[in-house]
C-alpha positions, 0 to 999 in steps of 0.5 A, spaced: 797 613 391 790 615 393 784 609 394 778 611 391 772 612 396 768 605 396 762 609 392 767 611 386 770 604 386 763 601 385 761 606 380 767 605 376 766 597 376 759 598 374 760 602 368 766 597 366 761 592 366 756 596 362 761 597 357 763 590 356 756 589 355 756 594 349 762 591 346 758 585 342 752 589 340 757 594 337 761 589 334 755 586 331 753 593 328 760 593 324 757 588 319 750 591 318 747 594 312 747 601 314 753 605 313 752 610 318 750 605 324 757 602 322 761 608 322 758 610 329 759 603 332 766 604 330 767 610 334 763 607 340 769 601 340 774 607 339 771 610 345 771 604 349 778 603 348 777 597 352 775 593 346 781 594 343 784 588 340 778 583 340 774 588 335 780 589 331 779 584 326 771 586 325 774 593 324 779 591 319 773 587 315 768 593 316 774 598 313 775 593 307 768 593 305 767 601 306 766 605 300 772 609 302 776 602 302 773 599 296 775 606 292 782 606 295 783 598 293 782 600 286 787 606 286 793 603 290 798 599 287 797 592 288 804 589 291 806 583 286 809 578 290 812 574 284 816 580 282 
């Protein structure tokens, strides 16, 4: 296994820290009124896959509230647990 040069290792660690700083901002943007900003925030979180599990509830909520999610919820059959 090759060990990265010290400069490369430092740059990678700095980049990782910048990603961590962006995650809360992107998660907050998922709840804004602008759908384009919400879509881009979701894309940003996907790109920063390190956000993965922490952002999943926010992403699910955004999708449920999206125009596409609302349209699908009207068209898909609902499960009937009492049936």
